[in-house]
Backbone bond lengths (Angstrom), bond angles and torsions (degrees), N, CA, C in turn:
res aa  C-N    CA-C-N  psi(-1)  N-CA   C-N-CA  omega(-1)  CA-C   N-CA-C  phi
1 M - - - 1.498 - - 1.508 108.43 -
2 A 1.321 116.14 123.20 1.427 124.10 179.34 1.509 112.87 -73.20
3 H 1.343 118.70 141.47 1.443 119.88 179.63 1.651 105.77 -83.99
4 K 1.238 117.30 136.07 1.433 119.15 172.52 1.582 108.22 -85.06
5 H 1.227 119.30 157.69 1.461 122.77 -175.78 1.529 111.57 -110.14
6 E 1.235 114.58 139.63 1.520 119.63 -179.35 1.604 104.89 -104.97
7 V 1.284 113.67 151.61 1.530 118.63 177.10 1.480 106.35 -74.51
8 V 1.205 118.17 131.03 1.513 124.96 172.93 1.524 111.43 -85.20
9 V 1.285 118.77 128.73 1.393 126.37 -175.20 1.600 108.99 -79.84
10 K 1.268 114.60 132.71 1.468 116.23 174.74 1.572 105.40 -68.20
11 P 1.391 112.82 142.40 1.370 133.42 17.15 1.492 122.04 -94.15
12 F 1.416 112.57 18.66 1.494 115.24 -176.21 1.556 108.18 -91.46
13 S 1.282 114.19 153.65 1.482 124.94 -179.82 1.592 109.13 -102.65
14 D 1.299 115.04 -39.90 1.491 121.30 173.61 1.559 109.70 -160.75
15 V 1.315 111.76 166.00 1.412 119.76 -175.27 1.554 107.79 -145.66
16 H 1.429 114.77 122.33 1.412 117.54 179.57 1.580 106.29 -106.53
17 V 1.290 116.66 146.01 1.497 121.07 171.62 1.487 109.13 -126.79
18 K 1.319 118.53 131.80 1.438 123.50 -179.60 1.547 103.74 -139.82
19 G 1.360 113.61 108.33 1.514 114.36 -171.74 1.446 110.46 65.24
20 R 1.420 111.81 -124.26 1.479 118.92 177.62 1.505 115.03 -102.71
21 M 1.444 111.57 2.56 1.463 118.87 -179.05 1.486 109.96 -87.41
22 V 1.322 119.07 135.00 1.474 125.64 179.89 1.560 105.05 -118.49
23 T 1.339 114.51 132.87 1.501 124.52 171.36 1.520 105.72 -119.38
24 A 1.330 118.86 116.23 1.489 122.10 177.37 1.524 106.55 -119.51
25 T 1.302 115.30 134.09 1.447 122.81 179.15 1.518 109.00 -104.15
26 L 1.256 118.23 133.43 1.474 122.02 178.38 1.495 110.14 -82.87
27 L 1.318 116.95 133.40 1.537 120.00 175.33 1.462 108.37 -73.45
28 H 1.354 118.77 -35.36 1.492 123.65 178.87 1.547 107.22 -160.90
29 D 1.279 114.37 170.95 1.478 117.11 -179.83 1.563 106.02 -69.52
30 P 1.302 113.31 122.11 1.568 118.69 -178.55 1.510 114.37 -68.70
31 T 1.324 122.25 -8.58 1.411 118.97 176.11 1.572 111.79 -73.44
32 V 1.387 113.94 -14.70 1.485 113.92 -179.33 1.570 112.38 -90.97
33 E 1.433 116.30 2.53 1.384 117.10 176.01 1.603 109.19 -59.10
34 G 1.266 117.86 130.21 1.484 121.15 179.91 1.436 114.31 69.18
35 L 1.419 120.08 23.45 1.427 122.21 -176.46 1.567 110.99 -80.29
36 D 1.412 114.99 132.75 1.415 117.71 174.10 1.521 109.60 -107.48
37 V 1.269 122.54 128.14 1.520 126.43 -172.36 1.542 107.99 -119.40
38 A 1.302 113.41 139.21 1.444 123.65 171.97 1.536 109.46 -126.94
39 L 1.339 113.63 151.68 1.448 121.02 173.54 1.447 114.76 -126.82
40 Y 1.332 120.09 123.16 1.400 127.18 -174.26 1.551 109.21 -116.22
41 M 1.326 117.33 114.87 1.496 119.64 -175.55 1.633 107.54 -105.56
42 D 1.263 115.61 133.57 1.429 122.95 -179.97 1.510 110.42 -54.45
43 G 1.293 119.49 129.13 1.485 125.40 179.70 1.522 110.09 -119.65
44 S 1.282 121.09 20.66 1.491 119.49 178.47 1.460 114.82 -82.88
45 A 1.285 116.03 166.38 1.576 123.67 -163.51 1.589 106.01 -55.90
46 S 1.373 117.21 -36.04 1.497 116.86 -174.40 1.483 111.41 -64.09
47 M 1.313 121.69 -16.37 1.435 125.66 178.88 1.510 113.17 -87.42
48 E 1.305 118.52 -11.48 1.471 119.64 -173.65 1.555 115.27 -54.27
49 S 1.295 113.42 -44.36 1.566 115.30 -176.72 1.492 110.87 -68.41
50 T 1.318 120.89 -22.78 1.471 118.42 177.04 1.498 113.37 -79.83
51 Y 1.222 118.97 -24.59 1.514 121.59 172.42 1.508 111.25 -72.27
52 G 1.360 117.33 -29.30 1.472 121.27 -176.78 1.446 113.97 87.69
53 P 1.335 121.80 163.92 1.441 123.03 -178.63 1.461 114.26 -71.47
54 R 1.443 118.12 153.62 1.424 124.51 -179.20 1.517 109.37 -119.60
55 G 1.336 113.12 173.24 1.494 116.33 178.38 1.464 112.44 63.23
56 I 1.378 114.89 -141.73 1.456 121.33 -175.76 1.554 109.07 -69.07
57 L 1.294 115.22 -27.51 1.545 117.68 179.08 1.577 109.22 -62.53
58 A 1.334 116.57 -32.83 1.488 117.46 -175.47 1.508 109.88 -67.85
59 K 1.418 115.37 -23.04 1.511 118.70 179.13 1.538 111.88 -83.39
60 L 1.301 112.34 -23.99 1.476 118.58 -178.86 1.530 111.89 -84.33
61 A 1.420 113.16 -34.99 1.415 112.70 -175.91 1.490 111.16 -127.43
62 P 1.318 119.84 106.22 1.465 122.49 -174.00 1.597 112.61 -72.48
63 V 1.288 114.74 62.99 1.399 121.20 -177.26 1.639 108.66 -90.45
64 K 1.250 121.64 127.31 1.405 124.92 -178.75 1.508 112.50 -72.51
65 N 1.424 115.94 137.40 1.449 123.86 172.13 1.603 105.42 -75.18
66 Q 1.321 113.27 105.25 1.524 122.26 178.77 1.440 111.37 -71.38
67 V 1.262 119.56 -28.58 1.509 120.14 -170.27 1.557 112.61 -83.91
68 E 1.377 117.73 -34.67 1.453 125.18 -174.87 1.594 111.48 -52.23
69 P 1.265 119.67 -56.21 1.407 121.76 -176.11 1.558 111.76 -61.58
70 Q 1.381 117.53 -35.77 1.393 118.66 176.83 1.596 111.49 -69.79
71 M 1.313 117.97 -36.56 1.445 124.11 176.58 1.568 106.52 -60.20
72 H 1.299 114.62 -46.87 1.575 119.31 -177.43 1.570 105.36 -56.51
73 W 1.301 118.04 -49.14 1.437 123.28 -173.04 1.530 108.98 -61.70
74 M 1.312 116.00 -49.90 1.485 123.75 -178.22 1.512 112.73 -61.85
75 L 1.307 112.89 -43.60 1.524 120.08 -178.41 1.536 106.97 -63.05
76 E 1.342 117.98 -49.50 1.419 119.98 -175.49 1.536 110.82 -65.90
77 Y 1.353 117.97 -31.89 1.505 119.45 -176.99 1.482 105.70 -78.63
78 L 1.304 119.93 -49.56 1.495 124.40 -173.55 1.520 109.50 -61.09
79 A 1.262 116.71 -33.66 1.583 121.90 -178.16 1.570 106.21 -66.35
80 T 1.247 120.88 -27.11 1.424 118.86 173.22 1.496 114.09 -65.38
81 K 1.228 116.75 -24.66 1.489 121.42 178.77 1.495 116.55 -87.44
82 D 1.446 113.02 -23.91 1.514 118.18 -177.91 1.516 113.51 -78.62
83 R 1.257 116.06 150.62 1.486 120.37 -171.71 1.423 113.30 -69.19
84 D 1.394 121.31 -23.52 1.527 117.88 178.04 1.568 106.59 -129.28
85 G 1.411 116.17 20.97 1.503 118.31 172.70 1.562 112.58 64.65
86 K 1.309 115.40 19.00 1.542 116.70 173.44 1.527 108.59 -116.80
87 L 1.344 117.66 143.78 1.445 120.44 175.67 1.550 110.86 -115.11
88 H 1.288 116.38 142.23 1.444 122.88 168.89 1.513 104.27 -82.82
89 V 1.393 115.06 117.20 1.430 120.20 -171.89 1.577 106.16 -123.58
90 A 1.396 114.92 141.42 1.374 119.55 -179.01 1.522 111.88 -157.16
91 Y 1.290 118.62 150.95 1.476 122.45 167.96 1.492 108.87 -89.92
92 W 1.327 120.27 136.31 1.412 121.23 -178.16 1.620 109.18 -121.38
93 A 1.308 115.84 172.27 1.475 120.59 -174.67 1.441 113.05 58.51
94 T 1.335 117.87 37.60 1.443 121.96 178.83 1.517 114.25 -97.85
95 G 1.322 119.04 167.71 1.513 119.90 178.84 1.459 114.19 62.12
96 S 1.310 113.84 -117.04 1.503 119.65 176.29 1.548 111.90 -67.12
97 G 1.307 114.68 -15.01 1.504 118.89 -174.48 1.539 107.68 110.12
98 A 1.345 117.31 -22.15 1.501 118.78 -179.67 1.519 111.69 -108.63
99 E 1.289 114.48 18.87 1.574 117.91 178.62 1.515 109.53 -105.90
100 L 1.386 111.73 160.91 1.418 124.37 175.90 1.559 112.93 -121.39
101 E 1.224 118.13 137.99 1.485 120.12 174.81 1.566 105.23 -113.78
102 L 1.291 117.68 108.26 1.502 122.76 178.25 1.516 109.72 -70.47
103 V 1.355 112.71 120.90 1.458 114.71 173.99 1.574 112.24 -83.46
104 G 1.358 116.39 -35.16 1.458 117.97 174.26 1.545 109.88 145.60
105 E 1.410 113.64 -176.32 1.378 120.03 175.21 1.593 105.65 -99.11
106 L 1.313 115.95 96.24 1.463 120.70 -168.41 1.575 111.76 -93.81
107 E 1.308 114.00 143.24 1.494 121.20 178.96 1.479 108.97 -91.45
108 G 1.317 119.50 129.04 1.423 123.50 175.95 1.445 113.62 -58.05
109 S 1.295 120.91 -33.91 1.493 124.19 -176.29 1.430 113.21 -65.67
110 Q 1.437 116.53 -14.33 1.481 122.98 177.41 1.457 111.13 -114.43
111 A 1.362 114.66 19.36 1.519 116.10 -173.46 1.470 117.48 -51.22
112 K 1.303 116.69 -42.80 1.499 121.61 -171.05 1.545 109.12 -74.29
113 T 1.311 124.03 -9.83 1.408 122.02 -174.89 1.542 111.10 -100.07
114 Y 1.372 118.42 -7.64 1.484 121.65 -179.45 1.488 108.64 -79.94
115 R 1.355 112.76 144.20 1.467 122.56 177.44 1.576 109.08 -98.26
116 F 1.295 116.99 135.53 1.452 121.99 176.68 1.547 108.73 -129.25
117 P 1.324 113.68 78.37 1.483 117.62 -176.68 1.558 111.57 -82.59
118 G 1.388 117.75 0.36 1.465 120.01 -173.70 1.521 109.44 96.05
119 P 1.354 111.49 168.41 1.508 115.61 -170.68 1.538 108.01 -75.32
120 R 1.315 115.54 167.14 1.422 123.72 178.46 1.586 110.86 -67.37
121 S 1.353 111.53 -36.01 1.537 117.45 -177.96 1.462 109.92 -132.22
122 Y 1.327 119.82 105.74 1.509 122.03 -178.33 1.550 106.47 -66.86
123 G 1.416 114.75 141.05 1.385 120.55 -176.18 1.513 122.43 -82.17
124 K 1.326 115.19 149.88 1.525 119.01 -175.86 1.544 109.24 -91.07
125 A 1.310 121.52 1.36 1.430 122.98 178.18 1.538 105.20 -158.36
126 T 1.414 115.45 179.08 1.396 116.57 -173.58 1.591 103.83 -134.56
127 V 1.400 109.15 82.89 1.436 119.58 -175.00 1.525 107.27 -97.67
128 L 1.325 117.27 118.63 1.472 126.10 -171.67 1.500 113.46 -88.57
129 L 1.350 120.31 -29.43 1.465 125.06 -174.16 1.540 111.37 -49.76
130 P 1.376 117.90 -47.30 1.480 115.88 -177.39 1.541 114.59 -60.17
131 V 1.348 116.54 -27.47 1.491 119.93 176.87 1.532 109.17 -62.82
132 L 1.265 115.95 -45.08 1.473 124.65 -170.69 1.545 104.74 -69.67
133 R 1.374 121.78 -42.88 1.447 125.79 173.70 1.476 110.81 -60.32
134 D 1.238 116.37 -47.83 1.468 119.28 -175.72 1.552 110.93 -62.94
135 Y 1.332 112.09 -47.71 1.513 112.10 179.25 1.516 115.58 -64.84
136 V 1.296 119.93 -36.22 1.393 123.15 -178.34 1.560 108.17 -68.77
137 A 1.373 117.04 -40.30 1.422 119.62 176.09 1.637 111.10 -64.99
138 H 1.236 114.94 -37.19 1.466 120.26 -178.93 1.648 105.99 -67.70
139 L 1.328 114.99 -43.01 1.460 117.04 -172.70 1.575 107.94 -69.10
140 R 1.378 116.19 -38.83 1.396 120.20 175.97 1.591 112.03 -56.65
141 K 1.219 117.70 -43.30 1.408 126.11 174.11 1.549 114.43 -61.73
142 E 1.256 115.12 -40.33 1.476 125.19 -176.44 1.569 111.63 -74.23
143 V 1.302 111.33 -29.53 1.556 117.85 175.55 1.505 110.50 -46.09
144 G 1.406 114.25 -41.69 1.494 118.59 -174.84 1.580 108.46 -72.95
145 N 1.339 117.37 -14.50 1.393 117.83 -177.04 1.625 111.20 -105.59
146 G 1.288 114.71 8.79 1.486 118.22 173.31 1.429 113.59 115.71
147 A 1.405 124.29 -1.76 1.484 125.13 179.05 1.506 106.01 -66.44
148 R 1.303 111.50 137.14 1.526 120.79 179.02 1.555 109.42 -128.26
149 R 1.351 116.50 -10.53 1.464 115.48 176.38 1.572 105.60 -154.28
150 G 1.386 115.88 155.35 1.460 114.96 -174.98 1.559 108.87 -127.02
151 L 1.384 111.24 155.36 1.482 118.59 -176.91 1.531 106.75 -148.01
152 A 1.310 120.46 115.00 1.499 120.77 174.49 1.467 109.30 -115.18
153 V 1.274 118.29 120.48 1.485 123.20 173.36 1.554 109.20 -94.96
154 I 1.283 116.17 124.24 1.455 123.65 -177.45 1.534 115.76 -120.18
155 V 1.308 119.90 116.34 1.535 120.57 -175.51 1.483 106.84 -109.58
156 T 1.348 110.34 135.97 1.580 119.12 179.08 1.490 106.06 -142.12
157 D 1.384 111.46 154.57 1.474 119.15 169.93 1.542 110.75 -119.90
158 S 1.260 116.01 17.61 1.479 119.60 -177.17 1.508 115.12 -135.40
159 Q 1.246 114.22 171.76 1.494 120.27 174.86 1.514 108.98 -73.07
160 I 1.417 120.67 139.53 1.443 119.90 -176.18 1.534 104.03 -80.95
161 S 1.361 111.11 140.60 1.461 122.32 -173.96 1.503 112.08 -81.09
162 D 1.282 118.76 -23.05 1.481 122.65 -164.59 1.580 111.52 -132.31
163 P 1.337 120.87 49.65 1.460 122.68 -170.05 1.546 108.85 -64.49
164 D 1.319 121.21 -39.15 1.435 122.40 -178.24 1.556 108.53 -64.29
165 D 1.341 119.55 -41.18 1.527 119.29 175.29 1.519 111.21 -62.47
166 V 1.299 114.69 -38.07 1.409 116.08 -174.81 1.552 111.92 -70.02
167 R 1.287 115.39 -34.77 1.490 117.73 176.61 1.455 108.90 -69.69
168 A 1.310 119.68 -46.63 1.536 123.45 -179.26 1.516 108.69 -57.70
169 Y 1.296 118.10 -45.08 1.608 116.14 -179.60 1.425 111.58 -72.18
170 S 1.333 119.79 -31.56 1.510 119.60 178.94 1.513 106.06 -65.14
171 E 1.355 121.08 -39.16 1.359 120.91 179.06 1.659 111.47 -59.95
172 Q 1.318 113.34 -41.14 1.475 116.00 179.75 1.548 108.66 -63.59
173 V 1.379 116.06 -46.28 1.487 120.82 -179.54 1.544 108.90 -56.17
174 A 1.308 118.42 -44.72 1.495 121.47 -175.99 1.593 106.71 -63.29
175 K 1.333 118.17 -42.60 1.449 114.89 -179.88 1.569 110.17 -65.68
176 E 1.317 116.39 -35.42 1.573 115.27 177.54 1.534 107.96 -63.78
177 I 1.369 118.42 -37.60 1.480 117.60 -178.97 1.543 109.30 -66.39
178 A 1.341 113.68 -44.06 1.455 117.58 -173.51 1.610 110.07 -66.22
179 K 1.290 116.18 -24.37 1.455 120.21 179.90 1.575 113.04 -91.78
180 G 1.301 111.13 0.33 1.539 118.41 -178.71 1.506 112.30 78.65
181 R 1.242 124.48 7.10 1.372 126.45 176.04 1.489 118.36 -73.48
182 L 1.299 116.02 -21.50 1.395 129.85 174.44 1.443 118.23 -132.45
183 P 1.380 124.41 136.27 1.382 120.14 177.53 1.497 113.23 -66.23
184 R 1.264 120.50 163.22 1.439 121.26 178.79 1.493 111.38 -63.53
185 L 1.334 117.01 140.82 1.455 119.81 -178.46 1.482 107.12 -146.46
186 A 1.354 115.95 165.89 1.410 123.91 -178.88 1.569 111.57 -141.88
187 F 1.294 115.85 136.40 1.465 121.56 172.50 1.478 111.66 -98.70
188 V 1.323 120.65 124.02 1.459 122.75 173.44 1.470 111.85 -107.52
189 L 1.264 118.10 118.21 1.450 121.15 -167.97 1.626 102.61 -112.20
190 V 1.410 115.09 124.75 1.381 122.67 -175.31 1.560 109.55 -121.19
191 G 1.300 113.88 114.02 1.467 116.77 -178.44 1.621 109.14 -94.80
192 V 1.292 113.89 146.78 1.542 120.26 -179.63 1.473 110.05 -132.15
193 G 1.360 118.94 121.00 1.464 121.59 171.50 1.480 112.75 101.80
194 E 1.365 112.44 -178.25 1.441 119.92 -175.28 1.565 117.74 -80.97
195 Q 1.301 112.09 -15.07 1.504 117.40 -176.72 1.510 113.83 -87.55
196 V 1.320 116.17 -2.57 1.440 120.23 176.00 1.524 110.96 -72.40
197 D 1.345 115.54 138.87 1.473 121.28 176.02 1.482 106.44 -96.86
198 E 1.307 120.97 98.00 1.451 124.12 -175.65 1.550 110.70 -73.67
199 E 1.278 117.75 -28.10 1.434 119.53 179.17 1.551 108.67 -69.51
200 Q 1.379 117.03 -43.03 1.427 119.27 172.43 1.541 114.34 -60.31
201 M 1.335 119.56 -39.50 1.428 121.71 173.60 1.521 112.64 -61.34
202 E 1.274 118.78 -40.35 1.432 124.84 -179.20 1.615 110.04 -61.94
203 E 1.369 113.63 -41.00 1.431 117.36 -178.90 1.510 111.08 -65.48
204 I 1.284 116.07 -37.22 1.468 120.51 178.31 1.549 111.22 -74.03
205 C 1.242 119.70 -34.72 1.491 122.77 -169.16 1.564 109.30 -91.83
206 H 1.331 121.10 -21.12 1.461 121.76 -177.06 1.455 111.86 -86.64
207 A 1.351 120.53 -8.33 1.482 120.96 176.36 1.480 113.31 -64.40
208 E 1.360 114.97 137.12 1.448 123.95 178.25 1.566 109.61 -112.69
209 Y 1.277 117.74 140.53 1.474 121.84 -174.66 1.616 109.18 -120.20
210 P 1.313 116.93 136.57 1.448 119.68 -176.32 1.602 110.87 -58.00
211 G 1.365 113.21 132.58 1.454 125.93 -178.13 1.478 112.12 67.77
212 V 1.288 125.01 3.78 1.443 126.75 178.08 1.494 113.35 -124.52
213 G 1.313 120.49 -37.06 1.348 125.80 -176.03 1.552 112.73 82.36
214 H 1.306 116.53 -133.31 1.581 120.47 176.36 1.449 113.14 -81.33
215 L 1.315 119.54 133.71 1.507 125.22 167.79 1.438 112.01 -94.91
216 W 1.324 118.79 -23.32 1.401 122.75 -169.80 1.564 115.43 -118.22
217 C 1.300 119.01 150.49 1.462 118.59 165.84 1.557 103.43 -141.49
218 H 1.314 113.38 163.50 1.587 114.28 178.61 1.462 107.81 -153.96
219 R 1.321 109.49 165.23 1.516 122.39 174.94 1.548 105.96 -158.71
220 V 1.343 113.92 154.43 1.535 121.11 -179.51 1.453 106.12 -119.76
221 A 1.365 115.59 134.74 1.475 123.72 174.40 1.570 106.62 -108.49
222 D 1.324 119.13 143.57 1.475 122.99 173.72 1.535 110.04 -69.82
223 R 1.279 112.59 -45.07 1.476 118.30 -176.16 1.447 113.88 -124.40
224 L 1.372 119.97 161.14 1.419 122.42 -177.31 1.662 109.87 -63.89
225 E 1.297 114.02 -37.06 1.432 118.85 -179.15 1.545 112.95 -59.02
226 E 1.319 115.02 -23.67 1.523 119.34 -178.44 1.480 108.78 -82.08
227 M 1.382 119.29 -20.75 1.480 127.15 -168.36 1.587 109.81 -56.34
228 P 1.308 122.92 -54.93 1.437 120.56 -171.44 1.583 113.43 -62.72
229 E 1.310 119.85 -33.46 1.382 119.13 176.97 1.494 111.69 -71.94
230 L 1.362 121.21 -34.06 1.499 123.44 174.69 1.495 108.61 -68.48
231 V 1.278 118.77 -34.79 1.476 117.24 176.02 1.498 113.23 -64.30
232 A 1.279 115.61 -41.07 1.463 121.91 -178.95 1.499 110.29 -64.08
233 V 1.378 116.71 -43.32 1.492 119.85 -178.33 1.484 107.00 -68.85
234 L 1.321 121.01 -45.21 1.511 121.88 179.08 1.461 110.96 -58.93
235 V 1.351 117.07 -48.63 1.435 119.47 -174.83 1.567 108.93 -61.60
236 D 1.339 116.99 -47.41 1.426 121.26 177.18 1.491 111.00 -53.58
237 E 1.340 119.12 -49.87 1.496 123.27 -179.11 1.461 109.34 -63.30
238 T 1.177 119.70 -36.81 1.481 122.97 -170.40 1.554 106.68 -78.33
239 M 1.245 119.88 -40.98 1.497 124.20 -179.42 1.585 111.42 -79.10
240 T 1.330 115.08 -21.00 1.502 112.67 176.38 1.511 112.71 -64.53
241 V 1.248 113.49 141.99 1.479 122.18 -176.73 1.429 113.32 -58.10
242 A 1.336 121.58 98.62 1.501 121.46 -175.29 1.545 106.70 -74.97
243 A 1.346 118.37 -36.85 1.366 118.19 -175.84 1.552 117.47 -90.64
244 G 1.319 114.38 8.02 1.480 119.76 -178.40 1.398 112.50 71.83
245 G 1.408 116.21 -155.12 1.400 121.73 -179.17 1.537 109.38 -159.84
246 T 1.354 114.06 176.82 1.399 123.48 -176.11 1.581 112.96 -130.15
247 I 1.273 116.87 135.42 1.488 118.50 173.43 1.541 109.05 -107.85
248 E 1.315 114.62 131.40 1.448 122.23 178.43 1.551 110.13 -123.87
249 D 1.334 115.58 147.06 1.459 117.45 177.61 1.599 106.45 -88.84
250 D 1.345 116.93 178.62 1.371 122.03 -177.54 1.539 115.71 -73.67
251 R 1.299 115.34 1.88 1.492 120.27 169.53 1.522 115.64 -105.19
252 G 1.363 112.95 5.92 1.407 114.60 177.70 1.424 119.10 91.52
253 N 1.386 115.97 0.74 1.431 122.30 -178.65 1.569 113.22 -85.11
254 V 1.265 116.80 134.22 1.529 119.07 177.08 1.491 107.73 -75.62
255 V 1.316 118.08 121.81 1.479 118.56 179.32 1.519 112.54 -109.79
256 K 1.296 119.81 -15.23 1.467 121.02 173.17 1.608 106.21 -157.71
257 T 1.391 111.02 145.00 1.429 117.96 177.89 1.485 106.59 -128.22
258 Y 1.332 121.39 130.44 1.456 124.08 176.00 1.588 104.86 -108.13
259 E 1.395 111.68 111.07 1.443 117.06 -174.58 1.580 112.38 -74.66
260 A 1.346 112.04 -35.78 1.541 115.21 -177.18 1.605 105.63 -101.38
261 R 1.252 113.49 -138.75 1.547 114.18 -172.93 1.502 105.33 -84.47
262 L 1.370 112.49 158.78 1.464 118.27 -176.36 1.535 107.12 -80.76
263 P 1.348 112.40 137.27 1.492 117.08 172.65 1.541 108.79 -73.54
264 A 1.457 114.13 168.35 1.476 112.87 173.04 1.456 118.16 -69.85
265 V 1.339 112.13 -25.85 1.550 117.78 -179.02 1.604 107.85 -117.65
266 L 1.204 116.05 124.32 1.422 121.85 -179.34 1.581 107.27 -99.81
267 E 1.340 114.76 133.09 1.512 117.62 -176.10 1.571 105.49 -131.17
268 F 1.302 119.09 126.19 1.487 121.85 -178.71 1.472 110.24 -159.48
269 E 1.349 116.80 162.96 1.469 123.65 -178.55 1.531 110.43 -108.24
270 V 1.299 116.93 138.30 1.499 123.59 179.40 1.483 107.79 -113.94
271 A 1.317 116.76 160.00 1.504 123.71 -179.56 1.511 107.95 -82.42
272 E 1.344 116.79 161.84 1.387 122.01 178.94 1.552 111.87 -58.07
273 G 1.324 118.56 136.82 1.399 120.57 178.37 1.528 120.02 87.84
274 V 1.358 113.79 -6.43 1.467 120.77 179.46 1.583 108.99 -66.63
275 K 1.278 115.09 131.42 1.490 122.90 -177.00 1.502 117.69 -102.88
276 A 1.366 114.76 -15.98 1.491 123.26 -177.85 1.483 110.50 -160.37
277 F 1.372 112.42 165.45 1.424 118.63 171.70 1.497 106.32 -138.79
278 T 1.391 116.48 159.32 1.447 125.62 -175.87 1.526 107.64 -123.62
279 L 1.290 120.21 125.59 1.507 123.18 164.78 1.408 111.91 -96.84
280 E 1.389 109.53 121.49 1.559 114.78 178.09 1.477 106.92 -109.49
281 V 1.400 116.24 124.76 1.434 119.44 179.18 1.489 107.86 -153.90
282 A 1.353 111.26 139.35 1.539 118.43 -179.44 1.486 115.53 48.08
283 G 1.477 114.03 40.68 1.432 117.71 178.80 1.412 117.40 74.13
284 Q 1.395 119.86 10.98 1.435 124.60 176.90 1.494 110.26 -120.55
285 R 1.282 118.85 151.36 1.484 125.61 -173.92 1.604 106.54 -124.39
286 F 1.333 116.88 127.86 1.511 121.35 175.47 1.465 107.94 -125.97
287 T 1.250 119.02 114.73 1.502 126.43 178.15 1.473 114.96 -97.11
288 Q 1.283 115.30 122.41 1.473 126.16 178.11 1.493 117.97 -109.74
289 P 1.359 121.77 114.76 1.436 116.58 179.49 1.563 109.92 -71.87
290 L 1.322 109.60 153.00 1.529 118.03 177.95 1.601 103.80 -103.17
291 P 1.328 114.04 152.90 1.472 115.94 -179.35 1.574 112.06 -65.97
292 D 1.349 113.94 151.87 1.486 119.15 177.74 1.470 106.94 -77.19
293 E 1.360 118.74 162.98 1.419 122.81 -178.21 1.455 113.38 -61.81
294 D 1.425 116.23 -28.81 1.485 118.37 -174.98 1.520 108.63 -80.43
295 E 1.294 119.81 -5.02 1.499 121.95 177.23 1.551 109.37 -84.63
296 H 1.375 116.06 -19.82 1.428 122.84 -179.51 1.551 109.90 -92.29
297 H 1.304 118.12 104.72 1.508 117.88 -178.95 1.560 106.35 -111.94
298 V 1.366 116.32 132.49 1.402 121.35 175.93 1.540 104.99 -129.65
299 D 1.331 111.24 126.86 1.517 121.54 178.69 1.493 105.65 -67.24
300 D 1.443 113.15 154.08 1.436 118.73 176.23 1.569 111.83 -54.60
301 D 1.304 115.47 -40.11 1.496 122.88 -173.97 1.531 105.67 -61.59
302 D 1.311 123.13 -18.50 1.461 120.37 -170.59 1.493 110.42 -90.73
303 H 1.296 120.23 2.50 1.452 124.41 -171.49 1.575 115.58 -87.17
304 D 1.414 112.35 -1.90 1.455 113.86 -173.94 1.465 116.84 -60.18
305 D 1.369 116.71 -42.04 1.474 122.52 -179.49 1.434 113.60 -89.57
306 G 1.360 121.75 -6.82 1.422 123.10 179.99 1.466 113.72 79.47
307 D 1.422 119.99 -6.97 1.404 118.69 174.08 1.466 118.15 -83.61
308 E 1.376 114.95 155.88 1.524 117.70 175.26 1.336 108.16 -106.28
309 E 1.388 119.48 148.81 1.456 128.07 174.76 1.503 110.36 -75.89
310 P 1.363 119.90 136.57 1.474 118.72 178.09 1.495 111.85 -63.89
311 V 1.320 117.48 146.90 1.465 121.55 170.02 1.512 109.41 -93.61
312 L 1.275 119.52 130.78 1.443 125.35 -179.64 1.575 110.73 -105.44
313 L 1.323 109.93 121.34 1.569 112.79 174.34 1.464 106.27 -96.67
314 S 1.257 116.37 124.91 1.478 121.09 179.10 1.434 112.65 -101.32
315 P 1.377 116.33 134.92 1.506 117.34 -178.85 1.516 113.98 -67.44
316 K 1.318 118.79 150.80 1.414 120.24 -179.58 1.505 111.53 -57.24
317 G 1.323 113.95 130.17 1.484 119.25 -176.77 1.518 116.59 73.98
318 G 1.366 116.22 6.75 1.433 117.48 172.70 1.630 104.22 97.25
319 G 1.335 112.67 173.55 1.516 113.26 -175.92 1.507 106.08 -162.13
320 R 1.356 112.36 167.92 1.450 118.73 176.02 1.492 112.04 -100.96
321 G 1.363 117.73 167.54 1.470 120.10 177.15 1.519 108.11 -71.97
322 G 1.363 110.32 165.98 1.561 113.69 179.94 1.502 110.57 -68.10
323 H 1.297 112.91 163.06 1.501 118.82 -177.84 1.589 103.28 -111.13
324 G 1.325 112.90 138.72 1.468 116.97 171.16 1.551 108.55 -88.28
325 H 1.267 113.98 174.91 1.495 117.91 -179.92 1.542 110.68 -97.75
326 R 1.267 114.25 144.28 1.469 121.48 173.17 1.591 110.71 -74.63
327 H 1.311 121.48 131.40 1.480 123.71 -178.11 1.563 105.96 -114.55
């Protein structure tokens, strides 16, 4: 008797059942379901030399654009986290230092073809508040398109000019999240070089808000070449489920609680007759049916050791193995 296959529900890649034990492998971290990602690159005057000369000067001085390859890498990586593979990208701290230059909604699949020559007007200060306002406005708009969580990656090589305004606005954002008026979001602040004020960054990032916890995290890189890897580590850590998750059966009974971060493979026991389980994590619920008894066929010859063979549910169209978390 051939086994029929059930469709595995995302974020699972496969589910095994052996007796009353269930092993479920995560296709990816479920907290990134519906994630909207933005990338803001510092456009202040101190960054000008790293972008290299433009126009006729570019022909006279063969100076390499040090930023562009790092932007390509980050754009391609971050797009894998975004729900539609597109990133909201802008230069910030341009012009007066409080302006933004929108690059566009860029697709990660085309990351290596985009040009990042730097902003039209390099900034005279490094004012961060406009970035926060821009991303919150963008996220509000994207909620109507399916966004359920937000992530803004902000790169700077300078001291922040308006830390008090940043802290005050962060407090407002946290209140909106706590009241359910905004989806949960995170700001990832990456500093590059010697001009970064890490103590200032720590003061911004260590703040905790009632009902929300931390909004910010940060890391500092010595060189631009180190920046993409730091971004990847920070994003993975930020998106990992800090509060863990809960497994319930289809009768509403909690069968397993993960206090810390979710592992890539979930293992738990269910009661006789349970037909499905639900993973609840980060305010989202994912229900996965279990196979019916008649889907599990064991030949008479297989009864010698009393063990049952596990039933494998294959995702529609195939699937990948579960992903672990970067530490």
